[in-house]
C-alpha positions, 0 to 999 in steps of 0.5 A: 158751482166751484167745489169750495163754494159748494162745500161752504154752502153745505156748512151753511145749510147744516142747521142747528148745531148739536153742542158747544163743540159744534158751535165753536167749530162753525161759529154758529152762535155768539160763544162759538164766534167769540172762541173763533175770534179770541183763540184762532183770530178767525171770523165765521166766514174765515172758519168756513173757508178754512174748512172748505179748503180741506175738501175742495180737492175731492171731486163731487163724483168721488167713488173711492175709499175715505178714512176720517180720523178723528171724526169728532162730532162730524160737524165739519165732515158730514155735510161734505160726505153727504155729497159723496154717495158713491164713496166708501166712507169710514170714520174713526174716533177714540171717543164713543160719545163724539162718534155717537154724535157723528153717527146721529148726524149721518143718520139725520143727513141720510148718509148710508155709505158710511161706517163708524169704528171706535179706535186709536189713531196710533193703532189703526184697525185697518190693513195696509194701503186700504184708503184712497184718502185720509182726512184729519180735521182739527185732530192731529194736534189733539193726539198725544203720540203724533209720530204713531198717528202719522205712521198709522195714517200713512200705513193705511193710505194707498200709494199715491193716495191723498192725506188732507186736513187742517191743523194747529201749527205751533209757533205759526201765530203767537196769539193762538199759542198763548191760548193753546199753551195757557188753556188747551194744553193745561186742560189736556185738550191738545198735546203740542209735543211730538 
């Protein structure tokens, strides 16, 4: 089975999502599908495809070190992390509440090769050149100091390592920009300025 297909299947097998955020990320209920369509102009299948692309270059037998920042609730990453039983996985988030949901999800999925660290992406508590892969899924657009976030993630990434993820890109879609600027930025959910 192709790696991207395997990852998309893992999302479909996730089961009942934990909250509105999870439903929005995966489009698992009517409200989530409405938000995906209205803001991002995506169907549920589009979102699964988009998210699967973020992981498709990591082989199923990966046994190196991964940092995910931010982990959020783990709704996107935990189904995939479950397929890396030999990897050394670290998940960081600034929000203890989001991270607690991710920790619970990892426990429910019996992922034991994972640790959770509360912290700031602008001042990562890890040594230089620590991780083979740094993953950021829908996170960088929420960081207020993007320069510090990029500097820190690349500081902890090993030479030749991989940085992968998915992001909101300002000015890529005028329709989405209206939603982002009209609601998300005003509410402090996203920070588009560098």
